[in-house]
mmCIF file of the C-alpha atoms, coordinates in Angstrom:
data_MODEL
# 
_entry.id   MODEL 
# 
loop_
_atom_site.group_PDB 
_atom_site.id 
_atom_site.type_symbol 
_atom_site.label_atom_id 
_atom_site.label_alt_id 
_atom_site.label_comp_id 
_atom_site.label_asym_id 
_atom_site.label_entity_id 
_atom_site.label_seq_id 
_atom_site.pdbx_PDB_ins_code 
_atom_site.Cartn_x 
_atom_site.Cartn_y 
_atom_site.Cartn_z 
_atom_site.occupancy 
_atom_site.B_iso_or_equiv 
_atom_site.pdbx_formal_charge 
_atom_site.auth_seq_id 
_atom_site.auth_comp_id 
_atom_site.auth_asym_id 
_atom_site.auth_atom_id 
_atom_site.pdbx_PDB_model_num 
ATOM 1   C CA . UNK A 1 1   ? 26.625  -52.607 -37.991 1.00 0.00 ? 1   UNK A CA 1 
ATOM 2   C CA . UNK A 1 2   ? 24.801  -49.406 -37.214 1.00 0.00 ? 2   UNK A CA 1 
ATOM 3   C CA . UNK A 1 3   ? 26.617  -46.840 -35.085 1.00 0.00 ? 3   UNK A CA 1 
ATOM 4   C CA . UNK A 1 4   ? 24.755  -45.839 -31.880 1.00 0.00 ? 4   UNK A CA 1 
ATOM 5   C CA . UNK A 1 5   ? 24.172  -42.191 -31.228 1.00 0.00 ? 5   UNK A CA 1 
ATOM 6   C CA . UNK A 1 6   ? 25.568  -41.000 -27.951 1.00 0.00 ? 6   UNK A CA 1 
ATOM 7   C CA . UNK A 1 7   ? 22.520  -38.839 -27.502 1.00 0.00 ? 7   UNK A CA 1 
ATOM 8   C CA . UNK A 1 8   ? 24.687  -35.744 -27.502 1.00 0.00 ? 8   UNK A CA 1 
ATOM 9   C CA . UNK A 1 9   ? 22.640  -34.075 -30.074 1.00 0.00 ? 9   UNK A CA 1 
ATOM 10  C CA . UNK A 1 10  ? 19.436  -35.152 -28.491 1.00 0.00 ? 10  UNK A CA 1 
ATOM 11  C CA . UNK A 1 11  ? 20.474  -33.755 -25.049 1.00 0.00 ? 11  UNK A CA 1 
ATOM 12  C CA . UNK A 1 12  ? 21.586  -30.495 -26.744 1.00 0.00 ? 12  UNK A CA 1 
ATOM 13  C CA . UNK A 1 13  ? 18.159  -30.187 -28.465 1.00 0.00 ? 13  UNK A CA 1 
ATOM 14  C CA . UNK A 1 14  ? 16.358  -31.006 -25.131 1.00 0.00 ? 14  UNK A CA 1 
ATOM 15  C CA . UNK A 1 15  ? 18.486  -28.471 -23.223 1.00 0.00 ? 15  UNK A CA 1 
ATOM 16  C CA . UNK A 1 16  ? 17.741  -25.782 -25.876 1.00 0.00 ? 16  UNK A CA 1 
ATOM 17  C CA . UNK A 1 17  ? 14.020  -26.486 -25.608 1.00 0.00 ? 17  UNK A CA 1 
ATOM 18  C CA . UNK A 1 18  ? 14.084  -26.445 -21.831 1.00 0.00 ? 18  UNK A CA 1 
ATOM 19  C CA . UNK A 1 19  ? 15.912  -23.097 -21.891 1.00 0.00 ? 19  UNK A CA 1 
ATOM 20  C CA . UNK A 1 20  ? 13.479  -21.652 -24.353 1.00 0.00 ? 20  UNK A CA 1 
ATOM 21  C CA . UNK A 1 21  ? 10.548  -22.945 -22.142 1.00 0.00 ? 21  UNK A CA 1 
ATOM 22  C CA . UNK A 1 22  ? 12.045  -21.494 -18.970 1.00 0.00 ? 22  UNK A CA 1 
ATOM 23  C CA . UNK A 1 23  ? 12.575  -18.168 -20.704 1.00 0.00 ? 23  UNK A CA 1 
ATOM 24  C CA . UNK A 1 24  ? 8.988   -18.217 -21.898 1.00 0.00 ? 24  UNK A CA 1 
ATOM 25  C CA . UNK A 1 25  ? 7.658   -18.997 -18.459 1.00 0.00 ? 25  UNK A CA 1 
ATOM 26  C CA . UNK A 1 26  ? 9.830   -16.192 -16.993 1.00 0.00 ? 26  UNK A CA 1 
ATOM 27  C CA . UNK A 1 27  ? 8.373   -13.748 -19.442 1.00 0.00 ? 27  UNK A CA 1 
ATOM 28  C CA . UNK A 1 28  ? 4.818   -14.905 -18.871 1.00 0.00 ? 28  UNK A CA 1 
ATOM 29  C CA . UNK A 1 29  ? 5.312   -14.582 -15.126 1.00 0.00 ? 29  UNK A CA 1 
ATOM 30  C CA . UNK A 1 30  ? 6.810   -11.097 -15.491 1.00 0.00 ? 30  UNK A CA 1 
ATOM 31  C CA . UNK A 1 31  ? 3.946   -10.091 -17.775 1.00 0.00 ? 31  UNK A CA 1 
ATOM 32  C CA . UNK A 1 32  ? 1.395   -11.406 -15.304 1.00 0.00 ? 32  UNK A CA 1 
ATOM 33  C CA . UNK A 1 33  ? 3.062   -9.569  -12.444 1.00 0.00 ? 33  UNK A CA 1 
ATOM 34  C CA . UNK A 1 34  ? 3.287   -6.528  -14.632 1.00 0.00 ? 34  UNK A CA 1 
ATOM 35  C CA . UNK A 1 35  ? -0.473  -6.493  -14.734 1.00 0.00 ? 35  UNK A CA 1 
ATOM 36  C CA . UNK A 1 36  ? -0.318  -5.410  -11.135 1.00 0.00 ? 36  UNK A CA 1 
ATOM 37  C CA . UNK A 1 37  ? 2.198   -2.595  -11.784 1.00 0.00 ? 37  UNK A CA 1 
ATOM 38  C CA . UNK A 1 38  ? 0.239   0.552   -11.039 1.00 0.00 ? 38  UNK A CA 1 
ATOM 39  C CA . UNK A 1 39  ? -2.591  -1.304  -9.422  1.00 0.00 ? 39  UNK A CA 1 
ATOM 40  C CA . UNK A 1 40  ? -3.590  -0.261  -5.933  1.00 0.00 ? 40  UNK A CA 1 
ATOM 41  C CA . UNK A 1 41  ? -6.282  -1.813  -3.861  1.00 0.00 ? 41  UNK A CA 1 
ATOM 42  C CA . UNK A 1 42  ? -6.511  1.523   -1.876  1.00 0.00 ? 42  UNK A CA 1 
ATOM 43  C CA . UNK A 1 43  ? -6.325  5.134   -2.907  1.00 0.00 ? 43  UNK A CA 1 
ATOM 44  C CA . UNK A 1 44  ? -6.041  8.442   -1.038  1.00 0.00 ? 44  UNK A CA 1 
ATOM 45  C CA . UNK A 1 45  ? -8.883  10.745  -2.139  1.00 0.00 ? 45  UNK A CA 1 
ATOM 46  C CA . UNK A 1 46  ? -7.922  14.400  -2.938  1.00 0.00 ? 46  UNK A CA 1 
ATOM 47  C CA . UNK A 1 47  ? -8.296  16.540  0.184   1.00 0.00 ? 47  UNK A CA 1 
ATOM 48  C CA . UNK A 1 48  ? -9.737  20.007  0.378   1.00 0.00 ? 48  UNK A CA 1 
ATOM 49  C CA . UNK A 1 49  ? -7.339  22.828  1.069   1.00 0.00 ? 49  UNK A CA 1 
ATOM 50  C CA . UNK A 1 50  ? -6.502  23.399  4.696   1.00 0.00 ? 50  UNK A CA 1 
ATOM 51  C CA . UNK A 1 51  ? -6.494  26.920  6.181   1.00 0.00 ? 51  UNK A CA 1 
ATOM 52  C CA . UNK A 1 52  ? -3.573  27.562  8.610   1.00 0.00 ? 52  UNK A CA 1 
ATOM 53  C CA . UNK A 1 53  ? -3.803  30.238  11.292  1.00 0.00 ? 53  UNK A CA 1 
ATOM 54  C CA . UNK A 1 54  ? -0.451  31.020  13.020  1.00 0.00 ? 54  UNK A CA 1 
ATOM 55  C CA . UNK A 1 55  ? -0.337  29.559  16.539  1.00 0.00 ? 55  UNK A CA 1 
ATOM 56  C CA . UNK A 1 56  ? -3.585  27.564  16.055  1.00 0.00 ? 56  UNK A CA 1 
ATOM 57  C CA . UNK A 1 57  ? -4.316  23.879  15.840  1.00 0.00 ? 57  UNK A CA 1 
ATOM 58  C CA . UNK A 1 58  ? -5.796  22.451  12.661  1.00 0.00 ? 58  UNK A CA 1 
ATOM 59  C CA . UNK A 1 59  ? -7.259  19.127  11.892  1.00 0.00 ? 59  UNK A CA 1 
ATOM 60  C CA . UNK A 1 60  ? -6.626  17.458  8.544   1.00 0.00 ? 60  UNK A CA 1 
ATOM 61  C CA . UNK A 1 61  ? -8.805  14.521  7.410   1.00 0.00 ? 61  UNK A CA 1 
ATOM 62  C CA . UNK A 1 62  ? -7.312  12.003  4.975   1.00 0.00 ? 62  UNK A CA 1 
ATOM 63  C CA . UNK A 1 63  ? -9.967  9.846   3.215   1.00 0.00 ? 63  UNK A CA 1 
ATOM 64  C CA . UNK A 1 64  ? -8.870  6.459   1.877   1.00 0.00 ? 64  UNK A CA 1 
ATOM 65  C CA . UNK A 1 65  ? -10.997 4.312   -0.430  1.00 0.00 ? 65  UNK A CA 1 
ATOM 66  C CA . UNK A 1 66  ? -10.409 0.562   -0.376  1.00 0.00 ? 66  UNK A CA 1 
ATOM 67  C CA . UNK A 1 67  ? -11.483 -1.391  -3.433  1.00 0.00 ? 67  UNK A CA 1 
ATOM 68  C CA . UNK A 1 68  ? -14.418 -3.830  -3.102  1.00 0.00 ? 68  UNK A CA 1 
ATOM 69  C CA . UNK A 1 69  ? -13.181 -7.371  -2.253  1.00 0.00 ? 69  UNK A CA 1 
ATOM 70  C CA . UNK A 1 70  ? -10.075 -6.059  -0.488  1.00 0.00 ? 70  UNK A CA 1 
ATOM 71  C CA . UNK A 1 71  ? -9.224  -5.084  3.136   1.00 0.00 ? 71  UNK A CA 1 
ATOM 72  C CA . UNK A 1 72  ? -6.143  -3.533  4.650   1.00 0.00 ? 72  UNK A CA 1 
ATOM 73  C CA . UNK A 1 73  ? -4.801  -4.240  8.106   1.00 0.00 ? 73  UNK A CA 1 
ATOM 74  C CA . UNK A 1 74  ? -5.707  -1.729  10.793  1.00 0.00 ? 74  UNK A CA 1 
ATOM 75  C CA . UNK A 1 75  ? -3.016  0.517   12.403  1.00 0.00 ? 75  UNK A CA 1 
ATOM 76  C CA . UNK A 1 76  ? -2.898  -2.000  15.288  1.00 0.00 ? 76  UNK A CA 1 
ATOM 77  C CA . UNK A 1 77  ? -3.171  -5.479  13.782  1.00 0.00 ? 77  UNK A CA 1 
ATOM 78  C CA . UNK A 1 78  ? -3.951  -8.323  16.133  1.00 0.00 ? 78  UNK A CA 1 
ATOM 79  C CA . UNK A 1 79  ? -0.826  -10.340 15.117  1.00 0.00 ? 79  UNK A CA 1 
ATOM 80  C CA . UNK A 1 80  ? 2.765   -9.038  15.231  1.00 0.00 ? 80  UNK A CA 1 
ATOM 81  C CA . UNK A 1 81  ? 3.684   -10.383 11.743  1.00 0.00 ? 81  UNK A CA 1 
ATOM 82  C CA . UNK A 1 82  ? 0.973   -8.329  9.979   1.00 0.00 ? 82  UNK A CA 1 
ATOM 83  C CA . UNK A 1 83  ? 1.884   -4.942  8.429   1.00 0.00 ? 83  UNK A CA 1 
ATOM 84  C CA . UNK A 1 84  ? -0.018  -2.098  10.037  1.00 0.00 ? 84  UNK A CA 1 
ATOM 85  C CA . UNK A 1 85  ? -1.516  0.784   8.248   1.00 0.00 ? 85  UNK A CA 1 
ATOM 86  C CA . UNK A 1 86  ? 0.421   3.902   8.875   1.00 0.00 ? 86  UNK A CA 1 
ATOM 87  C CA . UNK A 1 87  ? -0.030  7.606   7.994   1.00 0.00 ? 87  UNK A CA 1 
ATOM 88  C CA . UNK A 1 88  ? 2.967   9.849   8.195   1.00 0.00 ? 88  UNK A CA 1 
ATOM 89  C CA . UNK A 1 89  ? 3.648   13.471  7.370   1.00 0.00 ? 89  UNK A CA 1 
ATOM 90  C CA . UNK A 1 90  ? 6.536   15.701  6.273   1.00 0.00 ? 90  UNK A CA 1 
ATOM 91  C CA . UNK A 1 91  ? 4.837   18.792  7.678   1.00 0.00 ? 91  UNK A CA 1 
ATOM 92  C CA . UNK A 1 92  ? 7.654   20.853  9.284   1.00 0.00 ? 92  UNK A CA 1 
ATOM 93  C CA . UNK A 1 93  ? 7.364   23.485  10.734  1.00 0.00 ? 93  UNK A CA 1 
ATOM 94  C CA . UNK A 1 94  ? 3.940   22.211  11.765  1.00 0.00 ? 94  UNK A CA 1 
ATOM 95  C CA . UNK A 1 95  ? 3.954   19.689  14.702  1.00 0.00 ? 95  UNK A CA 1 
ATOM 96  C CA . UNK A 1 96  ? 1.818   16.529  14.542  1.00 0.00 ? 96  UNK A CA 1 
ATOM 97  C CA . UNK A 1 97  ? -0.102  16.453  17.726  1.00 0.00 ? 97  UNK A CA 1 
ATOM 98  C CA . UNK A 1 98  ? -2.080  13.268  17.029  1.00 0.00 ? 98  UNK A CA 1 
ATOM 99  C CA . UNK A 1 99  ? -3.135  10.868  14.321  1.00 0.00 ? 99  UNK A CA 1 
ATOM 100 C CA . UNK A 1 100 ? -6.441  9.287   14.916  1.00 0.00 ? 100 UNK A CA 1 
ATOM 101 C CA . UNK A 1 101 ? -7.312  6.108   13.051  1.00 0.00 ? 101 UNK A CA 1 
ATOM 102 C CA . UNK A 1 102 ? -10.875 4.848   12.804  1.00 0.00 ? 102 UNK A CA 1 
ATOM 103 C CA . UNK A 1 103 ? -12.060 1.747   14.716  1.00 0.00 ? 103 UNK A CA 1 
ATOM 104 C CA . UNK A 1 104 ? -11.123 -1.412  12.976  1.00 0.00 ? 104 UNK A CA 1 
ATOM 105 C CA . UNK A 1 105 ? -13.593 -4.136  12.109  1.00 0.00 ? 105 UNK A CA 1 
ATOM 106 C CA . UNK A 1 106 ? -12.813 -7.663  13.075  1.00 0.00 ? 106 UNK A CA 1 
ATOM 107 C CA . UNK A 1 107 ? -13.170 -10.387 10.464  1.00 0.00 ? 107 UNK A CA 1 
ATOM 108 C CA . UNK A 1 108 ? -12.659 -14.177 10.684  1.00 0.00 ? 108 UNK A CA 1 
ATOM 109 C CA . UNK A 1 109 ? -11.409 -15.275 7.273   1.00 0.00 ? 109 UNK A CA 1 
ATOM 110 C CA . UNK A 1 110 ? -11.337 -18.965 6.481   1.00 0.00 ? 110 UNK A CA 1 
ATOM 111 C CA . UNK A 1 111 ? -7.502  -18.966 6.165   1.00 0.00 ? 111 UNK A CA 1 
ATOM 112 C CA . UNK A 1 112 ? -6.892  -17.755 9.788   1.00 0.00 ? 112 UNK A CA 1 
ATOM 113 C CA . UNK A 1 113 ? -7.740  -19.395 13.046  1.00 0.00 ? 113 UNK A CA 1 
ATOM 114 C CA . UNK A 1 114 ? -7.671  -15.952 14.727  1.00 0.00 ? 114 UNK A CA 1 
ATOM 115 C CA . UNK A 1 115 ? -9.639  -12.841 13.810  1.00 0.00 ? 115 UNK A CA 1 
ATOM 116 C CA . UNK A 1 116 ? -8.069  -9.951  11.877  1.00 0.00 ? 116 UNK A CA 1 
ATOM 117 C CA . UNK A 1 117 ? -8.505  -6.194  12.616  1.00 0.00 ? 117 UNK A CA 1 
ATOM 118 C CA . UNK A 1 118 ? -9.032  -4.614  9.244   1.00 0.00 ? 118 UNK A CA 1 
ATOM 119 C CA . UNK A 1 119 ? -10.416 -1.565  7.339   1.00 0.00 ? 119 UNK A CA 1 
ATOM 120 C CA . UNK A 1 120 ? -12.506 -1.889  4.219   1.00 0.00 ? 120 UNK A CA 1 
ATOM 121 C CA . UNK A 1 121 ? -14.555 0.275   1.938   1.00 0.00 ? 121 UNK A CA 1 
ATOM 122 C CA . UNK A 1 122 ? -13.693 3.809   3.064   1.00 0.00 ? 122 UNK A CA 1 
ATOM 123 C CA . UNK A 1 123 ? -11.979 5.164   6.068   1.00 0.00 ? 123 UNK A CA 1 
ATOM 124 C CA . UNK A 1 124 ? -10.944 8.696   7.326   1.00 0.00 ? 124 UNK A CA 1 
ATOM 125 C CA . UNK A 1 125 ? -7.818  9.200   9.300   1.00 0.00 ? 125 UNK A CA 1 
ATOM 126 C CA . UNK A 1 126 ? -7.650  12.486  11.158  1.00 0.00 ? 126 UNK A CA 1 
ATOM 127 C CA . UNK A 1 127 ? -4.354  14.300  11.945  1.00 0.00 ? 127 UNK A CA 1 
ATOM 128 C CA . UNK A 1 128 ? -4.197  17.280  14.343  1.00 0.00 ? 128 UNK A CA 1 
ATOM 129 C CA . UNK A 1 129 ? -1.365  19.710  13.760  1.00 0.00 ? 129 UNK A CA 1 
ATOM 130 C CA . UNK A 1 130 ? -0.174  22.648  15.806  1.00 0.00 ? 130 UNK A CA 1 
ATOM 131 C CA . UNK A 1 131 ? 0.896   25.586  13.662  1.00 0.00 ? 131 UNK A CA 1 
ATOM 132 C CA . UNK A 1 132 ? 3.828   27.780  14.798  1.00 0.00 ? 132 UNK A CA 1 
ATOM 133 C CA . UNK A 1 133 ? 3.171   31.340  16.007  1.00 0.00 ? 133 UNK A CA 1 
ATOM 134 C CA . UNK A 1 134 ? 4.730   32.819  12.850  1.00 0.00 ? 134 UNK A CA 1 
ATOM 135 C CA . UNK A 1 135 ? 3.438   32.576  9.353   1.00 0.00 ? 135 UNK A CA 1 
ATOM 136 C CA . UNK A 1 136 ? 4.724   29.376  7.807   1.00 0.00 ? 136 UNK A CA 1 
ATOM 137 C CA . UNK A 1 137 ? 4.647   30.017  4.010   1.00 0.00 ? 137 UNK A CA 1 
ATOM 138 C CA . UNK A 1 138 ? 3.615   26.381  3.382   1.00 0.00 ? 138 UNK A CA 1 
ATOM 139 C CA . UNK A 1 139 ? 1.780   25.750  0.184   1.00 0.00 ? 139 UNK A CA 1 
ATOM 140 C CA . UNK A 1 140 ? 1.022   22.013  0.816   1.00 0.00 ? 140 UNK A CA 1 
ATOM 141 C CA . UNK A 1 141 ? 1.332   19.300  3.433   1.00 0.00 ? 141 UNK A CA 1 
ATOM 142 C CA . UNK A 1 142 ? 3.009   16.158  2.144   1.00 0.00 ? 142 UNK A CA 1 
ATOM 143 C CA . UNK A 1 143 ? 2.134   12.766  3.508   1.00 0.00 ? 143 UNK A CA 1 
ATOM 144 C CA . UNK A 1 144 ? 2.663   9.038   2.962   1.00 0.00 ? 144 UNK A CA 1 
ATOM 145 C CA . UNK A 1 145 ? 0.057   6.324   3.425   1.00 0.00 ? 145 UNK A CA 1 
ATOM 146 C CA . UNK A 1 146 ? 1.530   2.817   3.913   1.00 0.00 ? 146 UNK A CA 1 
ATOM 147 C CA . UNK A 1 147 ? -0.634  -0.289  3.907   1.00 0.00 ? 147 UNK A CA 1 
ATOM 148 C CA . UNK A 1 148 ? -0.946  -3.903  2.784   1.00 0.00 ? 148 UNK A CA 1 
ATOM 149 C CA . UNK A 1 149 ? -4.061  -4.960  1.054   1.00 0.00 ? 149 UNK A CA 1 
ATOM 150 C CA . UNK A 1 150 ? -5.521  -8.533  1.039   1.00 0.00 ? 150 UNK A CA 1 
ATOM 151 C CA . UNK A 1 151 ? -8.476  -10.317 -0.343  1.00 0.00 ? 151 UNK A CA 1 
ATOM 152 C CA . UNK A 1 152 ? -9.912  -13.577 1.099   1.00 0.00 ? 152 UNK A CA 1 
ATOM 153 C CA . UNK A 1 153 ? -7.147  -15.580 -0.576  1.00 0.00 ? 153 UNK A CA 1 
ATOM 154 C CA . UNK A 1 154 ? -3.898  -13.689 -0.678  1.00 0.00 ? 154 UNK A CA 1 
ATOM 155 C CA . UNK A 1 155 ? -2.115  -10.432 0.044   1.00 0.00 ? 155 UNK A CA 1 
ATOM 156 C CA . UNK A 1 156 ? -0.527  -7.883  -2.268  1.00 0.00 ? 156 UNK A CA 1 
ATOM 157 C CA . UNK A 1 157 ? 2.971   -6.523  -1.503  1.00 0.00 ? 157 UNK A CA 1 
ATOM 158 C CA . UNK A 1 158 ? 2.986   -3.568  0.942   1.00 0.00 ? 158 UNK A CA 1 
ATOM 159 C CA . UNK A 1 159 ? 2.533   -0.248  -0.775  1.00 0.00 ? 159 UNK A CA 1 
ATOM 160 C CA . UNK A 1 160 ? 3.187   3.470   0.075   1.00 0.00 ? 160 UNK A CA 1 
ATOM 161 C CA . UNK A 1 161 ? 1.131   6.225   -1.542  1.00 0.00 ? 161 UNK A CA 1 
ATOM 162 C CA . UNK A 1 162 ? 2.513   9.760   -1.539  1.00 0.00 ? 162 UNK A CA 1 
ATOM 163 C CA . UNK A 1 163 ? -0.119  12.461  -1.371  1.00 0.00 ? 163 UNK A CA 1 
ATOM 164 C CA . UNK A 1 164 ? -0.406  16.122  -0.536  1.00 0.00 ? 164 UNK A CA 1 
ATOM 165 C CA . UNK A 1 165 ? -3.062  18.476  0.898   1.00 0.00 ? 165 UNK A CA 1 
ATOM 166 C CA . UNK A 1 166 ? -3.021  22.087  -0.310  1.00 0.00 ? 166 UNK A CA 1 
ATOM 167 C CA . UNK A 1 167 ? -2.656  24.890  2.285   1.00 0.00 ? 167 UNK A CA 1 
ATOM 168 C CA . UNK A 1 168 ? -4.497  28.153  1.755   1.00 0.00 ? 168 UNK A CA 1 
ATOM 169 C CA . UNK A 1 169 ? -3.869  31.419  3.443   1.00 0.00 ? 169 UNK A CA 1 
# 
Protein backbone atom coordinates (compact mmCIF):
# COMPACT_ATOMS: atom_id res chain seq x y z
CA UNK A 1 0.00 0.00 0.00
CA UNK A 2 1.36 3.36 -1.02
CA UNK A 3 1.58 6.05 1.65
CA UNK A 4 -0.35 9.23 0.95
CA UNK A 5 1.48 12.50 1.14
CA UNK A 6 0.02 14.97 3.59
CA UNK A 7 0.75 17.76 1.14
CA UNK A 8 3.01 19.43 3.68
CA UNK A 9 5.86 19.69 1.27
CA UNK A 10 3.57 20.79 -1.54
CA UNK A 11 2.07 23.56 0.64
CA UNK A 12 5.53 24.68 1.74
CA UNK A 13 6.67 24.88 -1.89
CA UNK A 14 3.51 26.79 -2.86
CA UNK A 15 3.91 29.20 0.06
CA UNK A 16 7.54 29.79 -0.94
CA UNK A 17 6.51 30.50 -4.54
CA UNK A 18 3.73 32.85 -3.42
CA UNK A 19 6.13 34.72 -1.14
CA UNK A 20 8.66 35.06 -3.95
CA UNK A 21 5.90 36.24 -6.30
CA UNK A 22 4.63 38.81 -3.78
CA UNK A 23 8.16 40.10 -3.22
CA UNK A 24 8.68 40.36 -6.97
CA UNK A 25 5.43 42.28 -7.42
CA UNK A 26 6.34 44.62 -4.57
CA UNK A 27 9.71 45.34 -6.15
CA UNK A 28 8.12 45.88 -9.55
CA UNK A 29 5.56 48.29 -8.05
CA UNK A 30 8.29 50.16 -6.20
CA UNK A 31 10.35 50.38 -9.38
CA UNK A 32 7.31 51.65 -11.30
CA UNK A 33 6.56 54.25 -8.64
CA UNK A 34 10.25 55.12 -8.59
CA UNK A 35 9.95 56.20 -12.21
CA UNK A 36 7.95 59.16 -10.90
CA UNK A 37 10.53 60.09 -8.28
CA UNK A 38 11.89 63.41 -9.40
CA UNK A 39 9.10 63.83 -11.96
CA UNK A 40 7.12 67.01 -11.77
CA UNK A 41 4.24 67.99 -14.01
CA UNK A 42 4.93 71.64 -13.18
CA UNK A 43 8.09 73.68 -12.70
CA UNK A 44 8.88 77.16 -11.44
CA UNK A 45 10.90 79.07 -14.01
CA UNK A 46 13.98 80.98 -12.82
CA UNK A 47 13.00 84.53 -11.95
CA UNK A 48 14.95 87.67 -12.77
CA UNK A 49 16.56 89.48 -9.85
CA UNK A 50 14.31 91.87 -7.93
CA UNK A 51 15.44 95.36 -6.98
CA UNK A 52 14.39 96.43 -3.48
CA UNK A 53 14.09 100.07 -2.49
CA UNK A 54 13.68 100.73 1.25
CA UNK A 55 10.08 101.71 2.06
CA UNK A 56 8.79 100.94 -1.44
CA UNK A 57 6.47 98.29 -2.80
CA UNK A 58 7.78 95.74 -5.27
CA UNK A 59 6.01 93.19 -7.46
CA UNK A 60 7.55 89.76 -8.00
CA UNK A 61 6.21 87.60 -10.84
CA UNK A 62 6.52 83.82 -10.47
CA UNK A 63 6.19 81.92 -13.75
CA UNK A 64 5.07 78.31 -13.66
CA UNK A 65 5.22 75.96 -16.61
CA UNK A 66 2.78 73.03 -16.65
CA UNK A 67 3.66 70.02 -18.79
CA UNK A 68 1.54 69.30 -21.83
CA UNK A 69 -1.26 66.85 -21.02
CA UNK A 70 -1.49 67.98 -17.38
CA UNK A 71 -3.43 70.61 -15.49
CA UNK A 72 -3.26 71.81 -11.89
CA UNK A 73 -6.16 72.92 -9.74
CA UNK A 74 -6.64 76.67 -9.47
CA UNK A 75 -6.07 78.51 -6.21
CA UNK A 76 -9.87 78.36 -5.75
CA UNK A 77 -11.05 74.95 -6.92
CA UNK A 78 -14.78 74.48 -7.43
CA UNK A 79 -14.92 71.47 -5.07
CA UNK A 80 -13.83 71.45 -1.41
CA UNK A 81 -11.99 68.14 -1.71
CA UNK A 82 -9.62 69.39 -4.44
CA UNK A 83 -6.15 70.60 -3.45
CA UNK A 84 -5.69 74.27 -4.37
CA UNK A 85 -2.58 75.76 -5.93
CA UNK A 86 -0.80 77.87 -3.35
CA UNK A 87 2.20 80.20 -3.43
CA UNK A 88 3.79 81.12 -0.10
CA UNK A 89 6.85 83.13 0.90
CA UNK A 90 9.45 83.25 3.64
CA UNK A 91 10.25 86.88 2.93
CA UNK A 92 10.67 88.58 6.33
CA UNK A 93 11.28 91.45 6.86
CA UNK A 94 9.26 92.15 3.69
CA UNK A 95 5.50 92.06 4.09
CA UNK A 96 3.32 90.23 1.57
CA UNK A 97 0.63 92.71 0.54
CA UNK A 98 -1.12 90.51 -2.02
CA UNK A 99 -0.74 87.39 -4.12
CA UNK A 100 -2.61 87.61 -7.41
CA UNK A 101 -3.35 84.35 -9.20
CA UNK A 102 -4.39 84.26 -12.86
CA UNK A 103 -7.95 83.56 -13.90
CA UNK A 104 -8.60 79.82 -14.06
CA UNK A 105 -10.00 78.03 -17.05
CA UNK A 106 -12.97 75.74 -16.58
CA UNK A 107 -12.80 72.29 -18.08
CA UNK A 108 -15.35 69.48 -18.13
CA UNK A 109 -13.42 66.22 -17.99
CA UNK A 110 -15.19 62.96 -18.76
CA UNK A 111 -14.63 61.65 -15.20
CA UNK A 112 -16.46 64.52 -13.47
CA UNK A 113 -20.08 65.60 -13.63
CA UNK A 114 -19.03 69.11 -12.57
CA UNK A 115 -16.53 71.44 -14.27
CA UNK A 116 -13.08 71.99 -12.76
CA UNK A 117 -11.23 75.31 -12.37
CA UNK A 118 -7.67 74.64 -13.50
CA UNK A 119 -4.45 76.09 -14.86
CA UNK A 120 -2.56 74.61 -17.79
CA UNK A 121 0.38 75.43 -20.03
CA UNK A 122 2.01 78.46 -18.36
CA UNK A 123 0.81 80.82 -15.64
CA UNK A 124 2.23 83.84 -13.84
CA UNK A 125 1.41 84.50 -10.18
CA UNK A 126 2.23 88.03 -9.01
CA UNK A 127 3.13 88.87 -5.42
CA UNK A 128 3.25 92.43 -4.13
CA UNK A 129 5.62 93.06 -1.21
CA UNK A 130 6.17 96.10 0.96
CA UNK A 131 9.81 96.67 1.91
CA UNK A 132 10.67 98.12 5.32
CA UNK A 133 12.00 101.69 5.54
CA UNK A 134 15.49 100.44 6.42
CA UNK A 135 17.86 98.48 4.19
CA UNK A 136 17.07 94.75 4.50
CA UNK A 137 20.28 93.03 3.52
CA UNK A 138 18.25 90.28 1.79
CA UNK A 139 20.06 88.43 -0.96
CA UNK A 140 17.09 86.27 -2.03
CA UNK A 141 13.38 85.76 -1.47
CA UNK A 142 12.46 82.14 -0.72
CA UNK A 143 9.12 80.71 -1.72
CA UNK A 144 7.13 77.51 -1.98
CA UNK A 145 4.78 76.49 -4.77
CA UNK A 146 2.25 73.78 -3.81
CA UNK A 147 0.01 72.08 -6.35
CA UNK A 148 -1.57 68.85 -7.48
CA UNK A 149 -1.25 67.90 -11.13
CA UNK A 150 -3.71 65.68 -13.00
CA UNK A 151 -4.21 64.43 -16.51
CA UNK A 152 -7.50 63.29 -18.01
CA UNK A 153 -7.34 59.93 -16.16
CA UNK A 154 -5.65 60.38 -12.78
CA UNK A 155 -3.90 62.72 -10.38
CA UNK A 156 -0.35 62.68 -9.10
CA UNK A 157 0.35 63.15 -5.38
CA UNK A 158 0.44 66.81 -4.22
CA UNK A 159 3.87 68.37 -4.57
CA UNK A 160 5.70 71.39 -3.17
CA UNK A 161 8.54 73.06 -5.06
CA UNK A 162 10.98 75.28 -3.18
CA UNK A 163 12.33 78.19 -5.23
CA UNK A 164 14.12 81.48 -4.73
CA UNK A 165 14.29 84.84 -6.43
CA UNK A 166 17.56 86.79 -6.21
CA UNK A 167 17.52 90.31 -4.72
CA UNK A 168 19.81 92.96 -6.14
CA UNK A 169 20.78 96.22 -4.54
